[in-house]
VOPAGU-2260 file (C-alpha; in pm, 1 decimal, decimal comma):
REM VOPAGU-2260
SITE   aa  ch    i         X         Y         Z
SITE  MET   A    0  -12280,2  -13729,7  -11703,7
SITE  ASN   A    1  -11998,0  -13892,4  -11944,0
SITE  GLU   A    2  -11928,3  -14223,4  -11763,5
SITE  TYR   A    3  -11555,6  -14126,0  -11785,4
SITE  PHE   A    4  -11612,5  -13867,6  -11524,6
SITE  LEU   A    5  -11741,9  -14050,6  -11298,0
SITE  LEU   A    6  -11555,1  -14130,2  -10961,4
SITE  PRO   A    7  -11639,9  -14410,6  -10776,3
SITE  LEU   A    8  -11672,2  -14424,8  -10412,8
SITE  ALA   A    9  -11352,0  -14653,5  -10323,8
SITE  SER   A   10  -11141,6  -14844,1  -10610,6
SITE  LEU   A   11  -10919,3  -15131,8  -10536,8
SITE  PRO   A   12  -10576,9  -15079,3  -10594,3
SITE  PHE   A   13  -10375,3  -15223,2  -10882,0
SITE  PRO   A   14  -10138,7  -15471,0  -10766,6
SITE  GLN   A   15   -9761,2  -15358,9  -10833,7
SITE  ILE   A   16   -9679,9  -15661,7  -11004,8
SITE  ASN   A   17   -9304,2  -15642,6  -11195,7
SITE  PRO   A   18   -9411,6  -15748,9  -11524,1
SITE  ILE   A   19   -9117,1  -15933,0  -11555,3
SITE  LEU   A   20   -9063,7  -16226,9  -11405,7
SITE  ILE   A   21   -8666,2  -16303,9  -11395,2
SITE  GLN   A   22   -8420,7  -16111,1  -11548,7
SITE  ILE   A   23   -8043,4  -16217,4  -11623,2
SITE  GLY   A   24   -7885,3  -15903,6  -11788,9
SITE  PRO   A   25   -8002,2  -15869,1  -12115,4
SITE  LEU   A   26   -8287,8  -16167,7  -12116,1
SITE  ALA   A   27   -8596,3  -16119,4  -11871,6
SITE  VAL   A   28   -8864,0  -16336,5  -11893,1
SITE  HIS   A   29   -9189,2  -16197,7  -11895,0
SITE  TRP   A   30   -9535,8  -16298,7  -11750,7
SITE  TYR   A   31   -9737,6  -16288,5  -12065,8
SITE  GLY   A   32   -9466,6  -16530,1  -12195,7
SITE  VAL   A   33   -9467,4  -16788,6  -11951,1
SITE  GLY   A   34   -9848,8  -16772,3  -12003,8
SITE  TYR   A   35   -9812,5  -16879,1  -12314,8
SITE  ILE   A   36   -9537,9  -17121,1  -12238,1
SITE  VAL   A   37   -9761,0  -17256,8  -11954,9
SITE  GLY   A   38  -10080,9  -17283,3  -12131,3
SITE  ILE   A   39   -9935,0  -17453,9  -12457,7
SITE  LEU   A   40   -9743,8  -17690,5  -12148,6
SITE  PHE   A   41  -10074,7  -17807,9  -12027,4
SITE  ALA   A   42  -10305,0  -17840,9  -12293,7
SITE  TRP   A   43  -10019,4  -18118,1  -12452,9
SITE  TRP   A   44  -10001,6  -18255,3  -12104,6
SITE  TYR   A   45  -10456,3  -18327,1  -12074,1
SITE  ALA   A   46  -10443,0  -18413,6  -12428,5
SITE  LYS   A   47  -10197,1  -18667,6  -12303,9
SITE  ARG   A   48  -10416,8  -18763,7  -12035,9
SITE  LEU   A   49  -10712,7  -18785,3  -12284,9
SITE  VAL   A   50  -10622,5  -18995,2  -12532,7
SITE  THR   A   51  -10551,7  -19247,0  -12251,2
SITE  ASN   A   52  -10816,9  -19294,2  -12166,4
SITE  PRO   A   53  -11021,1  -19545,7  -12279,4
SITE  LYS   A   54  -11344,6  -19541,6  -12110,7
SITE  LEU   A   55  -11365,0  -19209,4  -12307,2
SITE  TRP   A   56  -11361,7  -19305,1  -12680,5
SITE  PRO   A   57  -11593,5  -19495,6  -12837,8
SITE  ASN   A   58  -11547,8  -19883,0  -12769,0
SITE  GLY   A   59  -11226,2  -19749,8  -12615,6
SITE  VAL   A   60  -11072,6  -19721,1  -12900,6
SITE  LEU   A   61  -10815,5  -19426,1  -12864,1
SITE  PRO   A   62  -10799,1  -19197,5  -13158,8
SITE  MET   A   63  -10402,5  -19099,3  -13180,7
SITE  LYS   A   64  -10102,9  -19195,2  -12971,2
SITE  PRO   A   65   -9961,8  -19011,9  -12698,9
SITE  ILE   A   66   -9647,5  -18991,4  -12957,7
SITE  ASP   A   67   -9850,0  -18807,4  -13198,6
SITE  LEU   A   68   -9939,2  -18523,3  -12939,9
SITE  ASP   A   69   -9514,2  -18515,9  -12868,7
SITE  ASP   A   70   -9475,4  -18414,8  -13233,4
SITE  PHE   A   71   -9790,8  -18211,3  -13247,7
SITE  ILE   A   72   -9672,8  -17960,8  -12983,0
SITE  ILE   A   73   -9400,8  -17756,9  -13200,6
SITE  TRP   A   74   -9656,7  -17740,1  -13475,1
SITE  ALA   A   75   -9892,0  -17517,6  -13248,2
SITE  ALA   A   76   -9649,8  -17381,5  -13054,6
SITE  ILE   A   77   -9647,1  -17205,1  -13474,0
SITE  GLY   A   78   -9968,6  -17201,4  -13515,9
SITE  VAL   A   79  -10046,9  -16983,6  -13218,4
SITE  VAL   A   80   -9748,3  -16720,3  -13283,7
SITE  LEU   A   81   -9784,4  -16676,0  -13616,9
SITE  GLY   A   82  -10104,2  -16690,8  -13589,7
SITE  GLY   A   83  -10199,6  -16464,4  -13352,8
SITE  ARG   A   84   -9961,5  -16225,9  -13491,5
SITE  THR   A   85  -10036,2  -16184,3  -13858,3
SITE  GLY   A   86  -10459,2  -16144,0  -13688,7
SITE  TYR   A   87  -10354,1  -15851,1  -13473,1
SITE  VAL   A   88  -10167,7  -15753,2  -13824,7
SITE  LEU   A   89  -10464,4  -15782,5  -14055,9
SITE  PHE   A   90  -10746,5  -15741,2  -13805,4
SITE  TYR   A   91  -10644,8  -15446,7  -13539,6
SITE  ASP   A   92  -10352,6  -15222,2  -13667,0
SITE  LEU   A   93  -10310,8  -15276,0  -14030,7
SITE  PRO   A   94  -10264,5  -14869,7  -14135,7
SITE  ARG   A   95   -9914,3  -14906,6  -13863,8
SITE  TYR   A   96   -9775,1  -15214,1  -13976,6
SITE  ILE   A   97   -9789,5  -15119,3  -14355,3
SITE  ALA   A   98   -9673,4  -14782,2  -14268,0
SITE  HIS   A   99   -9417,2  -14985,5  -14069,7
SITE  PRO   A  100   -9349,2  -15353,7  -14211,2
SITE  LEU   A  101   -9056,6  -15405,3  -14047,4
SITE  ASP   A  102   -9276,5  -15395,5  -13683,3
SITE  ILE   A  103   -9430,1  -15654,2  -13852,9
SITE  VAL   A  104   -9168,3  -15958,2  -13604,8
SITE  ALA   A  105   -9122,0  -15677,2  -13342,6
SITE  VAL   A  106   -9362,8  -15952,0  -13118,4
SITE  TRP   A  107   -9116,9  -15898,6  -12797,7
SITE  GLN   A  108   -9363,7  -15513,0  -12853,2
SITE  GLY   A  109   -9689,2  -15699,6  -12781,3
SITE  GLY   A  110   -9992,0  -15737,4  -13021,1
SITE  MET   A  111  -10165,5  -16126,3  -13017,1
SITE  SER   A  112  -10476,3  -16169,6  -13162,7
SITE  PHE   A  113  -10643,5  -16478,7  -13002,8
SITE  HIS   A  114  -10869,6  -16525,9  -13349,1
SITE  GLY   A  115  -10518,3  -16510,3  -13536,2
SITE  GLY   A  116  -10412,2  -16793,0  -13297,6
SITE  LEU   A  117  -10663,6  -16999,5  -13321,7
SITE  LEU   A  118  -10688,0  -16971,7  -13697,7
SITE  GLY   A  119  -10304,9  -17075,8  -13692,9
SITE  VAL   A  120  -10353,2  -17397,5  -13481,0
SITE  ILE   A  121  -10668,2  -17467,9  -13674,3
SITE  LEU   A  122  -10470,6  -17458,8  -14033,2
SITE  ALA   A  123  -10192,0  -17652,0  -13831,9
SITE  MET   A  124  -10439,1  -17940,9  -13669,1
SITE  THR   A  125  -10599,1  -17984,0  -14028,8
SITE  LEU   A  126  -10234,7  -18036,0  -14174,9
SITE  PHE   A  127  -10070,0  -18271,4  -13877,7
SITE  SER   A  128  -10413,8  -18453,1  -13939,1
SITE  PHE   A  129  -10401,4  -18559,2  -14263,9
SITE  LYS   A  130  -10071,8  -18590,3  -14236,3
SITE  ARG   A  131  -10088,9  -18888,6  -13944,0
SITE  GLY   A  132  -10406,3  -19020,2  -14090,3
SITE  ILE   A  133  -10592,4  -18933,4  -13738,0
SITE  ARG   A  134  -10933,2  -18820,0  -13731,3
SITE  THR   A  135  -10934,8  -18436,3  -13760,4
SITE  TRP   A  136  -11260,0  -18364,8  -13587,4
SITE  SER   A  137  -11091,9  -18566,5  -13261,3
SITE  LEU   A  138  -10759,2  -18427,9  -13253,9
SITE  PHE   A  139  -10951,3  -18057,1  -13238,1
SITE  ASP   A  140  -11165,4  -18226,7  -12970,1
SITE  VAL   A  141  -10836,6  -18356,2  -12699,3
SITE  VAL   A  142  -10634,9  -18007,6  -12792,3
SITE  ALA   A  143  -10967,2  -17791,1  -12724,6
SITE  ALA   A  144  -11039,8  -17938,1  -12396,3
SITE  GLY   A  145  -10714,0  -17830,9  -12212,2
SITE  VAL   A  146  -10707,5  -17483,4  -12373,9
SITE  PRO   A  147  -10880,2  -17251,3  -12166,0
SITE  VAL   A  148  -10635,4  -17309,6  -11927,4
SITE  GLY   A  149  -10370,5  -17108,5  -12086,2
SITE  LEU   A  150  -10658,7  -16844,5  -12174,9
SITE  GLY   A  151  -10655,0  -16788,6  -11858,4
SITE  LEU   A  152  -10332,4  -16799,8  -11777,0
SITE  VAL   A  153  -10264,1  -16513,5  -12058,5
SITE  ARG   A  154  -10589,9  -16273,7  -11954,5
SITE  VAL   A  155  -10418,7  -16273,7  -11600,9
SITE  ALA   A  156  -10061,7  -16159,1  -11728,5
SITE  ASN   A  157  -10286,2  -15885,8  -11926,3
SITE  PHE   A  158  -10372,0  -15776,5  -11625,4
SITE  ILE   A  159  -10027,8  -15761,2  -11426,9
SITE  ASN   A  160   -9910,1  -15557,4  -11764,1
SITE  SER   A  161  -10173,0  -15333,4  -11714,6
SITE  GLU   A  162  -10339,1  -15366,6  -12084,7
SITE  LEU   A  163  -10669,5  -15469,0  -12217,4
SITE  TRP   A  164  -10813,4  -15276,8  -11948,9
SITE  GLY   A  165  -11199,5  -15225,3  -11919,6
SITE  ARG   A  166  -11404,2  -14934,7  -11989,4
SITE  PRO   A  167  -11456,8  -14636,8  -11680,5
SITE  THR   A  168  -11652,8  -14740,9  -11399,7
SITE  ASP   A  169  -11792,7  -14702,9  -10985,4
SITE  VAL   A  170  -11853,2  -15031,1  -10902,0
SITE  PRO   A  171  -11680,8  -15074,5  -10609,5
SITE  TRP   A  172  -11403,5  -15311,2  -10760,8
SITE  ALA   A  173  -11320,1  -15129,2  -11035,2
SITE  ILE   A  174  -10902,1  -15060,1  -11041,1
SITE  GLU   A  175  -10734,0  -14773,5  -11148,5
SITE  PHE   A  176  -10474,6  -14894,7  -11399,3
SITE  PRO   A  177  -10127,2  -14719,4  -11394,9
SITE  ASN   A  178  -10201,8  -14612,1  -11755,8
SITE  GLY   A  179  -10553,5  -14630,3  -11795,9
SITE  GLY   A  180  -10611,2  -14242,4  -11724,4
SITE  PRO   A  181  -10743,5  -14087,1  -11459,4
SITE  PHE   A  182  -11036,3  -14324,4  -11451,8
SITE  THR   A  183  -11148,0  -14645,5  -11232,5
SITE  ARG   A  184  -11233,4  -14895,7  -11482,7
SITE  HIS   A  185  -11359,7  -15260,8  -11479,6
SITE  PRO   A  186  -11054,9  -15536,4  -11453,4
SITE  SER   A  187  -11176,4  -15705,6  -11817,6
SITE  GLN   A  188  -10890,9  -15862,3  -11812,5
SITE  LEU   A  189  -11006,7  -16080,9  -11527,6
SITE  TYR   A  190  -11328,0  -16094,0  -11628,1
SITE  GLU   A  191  -11198,4  -16296,5  -11957,0
SITE  ALA   A  192  -10935,2  -16477,7  -11727,8
SITE  LEU   A  193  -11297,6  -16625,1  -11501,0
SITE  LEU   A  194  -11489,5  -16668,8  -11867,8
SITE  GLU   A  195  -11269,0  -16819,2  -12098,7
SITE  GLY   A  196  -11040,0  -16953,0  -11813,9
SITE  LEU   A  197  -11201,9  -17140,9  -11529,6
SITE  VAL   A  198  -11578,3  -17137,0  -11640,7
SITE  LEU   A  199  -11497,5  -17242,3  -11985,8
SITE  PHE   A  200  -11247,1  -17584,5  -11880,2
SITE  ILE   A  201  -11471,1  -17648,0  -11609,7
SITE  VAL   A  202  -11804,3  -17692,4  -11886,3
SITE  LEU   A  203  -11546,6  -17899,2  -12151,9
SITE  ARG   A  204  -11428,0  -18112,0  -11836,3
SITE  ILE   A  205  -11810,1  -18190,8  -11808,6
SITE  LEU   A  206  -11897,9  -18266,8  -12131,7
SITE  THR   A  207  -11545,3  -18547,4  -12174,5
SITE  HIS   A  208  -11607,3  -18691,7  -11836,4
SITE  SER   A  209  -11920,4  -18709,0  -11762,8
SITE  ARG   A  210  -12154,8  -18682,7  -12105,5
SITE  PHE   A  211  -11841,5  -18858,6  -12254,7
SITE  LYS   A  212  -11861,9  -18643,8  -12558,5
SITE  LEU   A  213  -11528,3  -18720,5  -12693,7
SITE  LYS   A  214  -11733,7  -19020,2  -12828,0
SITE  THR   A  215  -11882,7  -18736,8  -13020,0
SITE  PRO   A  216  -11605,1  -18577,9  -13270,3
SITE  ARG   A  217  -11648,8  -18239,2  -13323,2
SITE  PHE   A  218  -11872,1  -18184,3  -13036,4
SITE  VAL   A  219  -11597,2  -18041,4  -12752,6
SITE  GLY   A  220  -11437,8  -17868,7  -12993,2
SITE  GLY   A  221  -11763,8  -17712,8  -13131,0
SITE  ALA   A  222  -11831,6  -17639,2  -12762,9
SITE  PHE   A  223  -11525,2  -17471,8  -12700,1
SITE  ILE   A  224  -11560,9  -17242,3  -12988,7
SITE  CYS   A  225  -11922,0  -17108,4  -12869,2
SITE  GLY   A  226  -11797,2  -17092,6  -12553,2
SITE  TYR   A  227  -11527,3  -16862,9  -12575,0
SITE  GLY   A  228  -11739,5  -16673,6  -12856,5
SITE  LEU   A  229  -11999,6  -16586,1  -12572,1
SITE  SER   A  230  -11764,9  -16523,7  -12326,9
SITE  ARG   A  231  -11552,1  -16275,1  -12536,7
SITE  ILE   A  232  -11900,4  -16063,4  -12660,2
SITE  PHE   A  233  -12022,7  -16050,7  -12273,2
SITE  VAL   A  234  -11713,7  -15919,7  -12175,6
SITE  GLU   A  235  -11668,5  -15674,6  -12485,4
SITE  PHE   A  236  -11888,8  -15505,4  -12337,6
SITE  PHE   A  237  -11679,6  -15422,9  -12010,2
SITE  ARG   A  238  -11336,3  -15389,2  -12182,8
SITE  GLU   A  239  -11196,5  -15100,1  -12351,9
SITE  PRO   A  240  -11218,6  -15118,8  -12726,3
SITE  ASP   A  241  -10878,1  -15084,7  -12900,3
SITE  GLN   A  242  -10725,3  -14691,0  -12920,2
SITE  GLN   A  243  -10651,9  -14758,3  -13258,1
SITE  LEU   A  244  -11001,0  -14878,2  -13336,3
SITE  GLY   A  245  -11265,7  -14757,7  -13082,3
SITE  TYR   A  246  -11615,2  -14855,9  -13126,7
SITE  LEU   A  247  -11729,8  -14966,7  -13454,4
SITE  LEU   A  248  -12022,5  -14847,5  -13722,8
SITE  GLY   A  249  -12056,4  -14538,9  -13567,4
SITE  THR   A  250  -12170,5  -14704,6  -13221,1
SITE  ASN   A  251  -12069,5  -14711,0  -12896,4
SITE  TRP   A  252  -12096,2  -15043,9  -12829,1
SITE  LEU   A  253  -11959,1  -15239,2  -13087,1
SITE  THR   A  254  -11660,6  -15393,8  -13157,2
SITE  MET   A  255  -11384,5  -15610,2  -13321,0
SITE  GLY   A  256  -11355,6  -15828,3  -13082,8
SITE  MET   A  257  -11763,6  -15881,1  -13068,6
SITE  ILE   A  258  -11743,3  -15895,7  -13483,0
SITE  LEU   A  259  -11506,4  -16188,0  -13474,0
SITE  SER   A  260  -11641,9  -16340,0  -13201,6
SITE  LEU   A  261  -12017,0  -16398,2  -13415,6
SITE  PRO   A  262  -11873,6  -16636,3  -13623,6
SITE  MET   A  263  -11716,8  -16828,7  -13396,4
SITE  VAL   A  264  -12069,0  -16905,5  -13146,7
SITE  LEU   A  265  -12220,7  -16989,1  -13483,0
SITE  ALA   A  266  -11947,4  -17227,0  -13637,0
SITE  GLY   A  267  -11953,7  -17376,9  -13255,3
SITE  ILE   A  268  -12341,7  -17422,6  -13232,0
SITE  TRP   A  269  -12319,1  -17559,4  -13612,3
SITE  ALA   A  270  -12020,4  -17785,5  -13479,1
SITE  MET   A  271  -12227,3  -17957,9  -13175,9
SITE  ALA   A  272  -12599,6  -17939,0  -13361,1
SITE  THR   A  273  -12394,5  -18164,6  -13643,9
SITE  ALA   A  274  -12171,9  -18368,1  -13435,6
SITE  LYS   A  275  -12268,4  -18740,3  -13456,5
SITE  PRO   A  276  -12125,1  -19077,2  -13242,7
SITE  VAL   A  277  -11836,3  -19277,9  -13447,9
SITE  THR   A  278  -12002,0  -19583,2  -13511,7
SITE  GLN   A  279  -11680,3  -19738,2  -13666,0
SITE  PRO   A  280  -11406,6  -19640,0  -13432,2
SITE  GLN   A  281  -11039,0  -19554,8  -13593,6
SITE  PRO   A  282  -10785,2  -19717,0  -13416,1
SITE  ALA   A  283  -10468,1  -19510,7  -13366,6
């Protein structure tokens, strides 16, 4: 029997939370936007905590000044937005945007790609570190350490928006999303929030504060990239693929998210395997 026609014995009700947090006249503040803003601000605050703790760095020499991160937050925000939007256009819905190019700038309609946002931030970090004379890999590490919090918040916002839901299922915690058809589905957004957000943040926290891996440039950044890639590939088995793409290569399981995440896993493994402790620390 086709899984789309399986009816569960029970399911959880979808919480009717307004996707708009606050609205004043025509100005609306959405949970999705708040997730991005809070995530960026947390990563900035957390990175500043890391670069002011001498115990975490080789010979107690800090890799950069807190003011460097104050200046970088604008670069990061631009990288996230431009990279995320460009990635979505190129990877997920290119024919539509070729036909309607003005829709590319209509970001309020939704459509952001994590993989594109990651590439945008990597480019921003590379250019900024060269401009400031900062060790590039150390900047990668301190930024990556706090990113999972933002990822988790945005995934919760996806759940509130009833978007990016999971595949039909009859598990006891299945949810019937308002716009997900007459099926109960995996709350895959919450799976991602747990793995990419909470679990990955805890793992990176252990690496920075218990294993002191900030003394080994690119290890923490590599762990983040690998950890996200593995989490995303796992959740893709429960997440409904984008409607305009569906499953790829004639399968009923392979998705674009998996294809884009596999290079992340390989790159992360390479970064961790080749990372070496700093012998001559670079002062801030």
